[in-house]
N, C-alpha and C positions, 0 to 999 in steps of 0.2 A: 504494500500500500504506500509505503514511503517513496517508492520509485515513481509512482504516478504524480506525486506532488512536487517532485523535483523538476524545475523548469530551466535549469542551466543549459545554455546552448540553443535555446529556442530562437533567439534573435538572429543567429547565423543562417538559419533556413529562410527566414523572412528576407534577409539581405540578398541571399542567392536568388530567390524568386524575383525580387525587385530588379536586380541587375539583369537577369535573364529577360524580363519584360522590356526593360529600357533598351537592351541590345536589339531585340526584335523590332521595336519601334524605330530605332535608328536605321536598321537594315531596310525596313519597309519604306522609310522616307527617302533613302538614297536610291531605291529602285523606282519610286514613283515621281520624284522631283524632276528628272529629265523629261518626262512627258509634258509637264507644265511649261518647261522651258521651250520645248519644241512647239507647243501650241502658241506661245507668245511670239516665237519667230515666224510661225506660219501666218499669224494675224498681221504682223509687220510686213511680211512678204506680200500679202494680198493688198494691203493699203498702199504700199509703194508702187506696185504695178498698176493699180487702178489710178493713182495720181498721175502716173506717167501717161496713161491712156487719156485721161482728162486733158492734159496739156497738149498731147498730139492730136486729139480729136478723131482718132481712128484706132481700130484694132486689127492688127495684121502682122506684117514682118517686123515692124519696129517693136511691137509689144512682145513678140516671140524672142527677140534679141534681149529685151529687158528681163524677161522671165529666165532665160538661160544665164544671164549675168547674175540674177538674184540666186539662182540655184548654185552657182559657183561660190557666191559670197556667203550664203547661209549653210551650205552643205545639205540642204533639204532637196528632195526631188518629188514635189507634188504634181498631181494631175490638175491641169487648169481647164475650166469650163466657162466660156463666156456666154452671156445672154444674147449677144449679137456680134457681128464682125463687119469689117469695112469702115467707111467713114461714118461719123456720128455727128449730126447737126447740132448746133449750139443749143445747150440746155436739155438735150435729150439724155435720158437716164440709161445706164447700162450696169451690168453687174458681173462679178467674177466669183467663182466658187473654186476653192482649192481643196483637194482631198489628199491626204497622206496616210498611208498604212504604216504603222509602227508597232513594235512589240513592247508590251509592258511585261516585265519579268519580275517575278517574285522568286529570287534566288535562282537556282538552276532547274527547278522542277515545275514551276508554274508559269512559264512564259506563254503568253497568248497575244494575238494581234488585235489592235484596236484601230479604228479609222478616225483621224482628226480632220475636222472640216473647218474651213475659214471662209467667210463670205464678206465681200466688200462691194459697195455700190458707188457710182460716181456719175457726174454729169459733164458732158463735153463742154469745153471752153473755146471751141473753134467754130467760126461761122464759115460754112462752105458755100461759095457761089455756085449756082447751077449753070 
């Protein structure tokens, strides 16, 4: 009966469990945080390409060059889908949707793909004479 009342060493087990949980939380954070960084980069990617298309007033070879430049700068390789192509008259709206498939991995056993999507809209700033 005296053995059950002895509580020496009980705090060590609590500390081990707390350290284990904290280490799991740190590991989870380090595997999920890069996904948020990629999403932020993808949003910036879409905004910059749409801004370029607004200034140019057209979607075509120039915007493809800008997308390729952004791919090199960011290291991302998204798929671009425009709402329209060709020349865009002053104040007409257009949009861009970027999709990027990336893996979210929980250690080595729980890796699975997710699709990140970024949308941006803009209005042409160029008047095209007919």
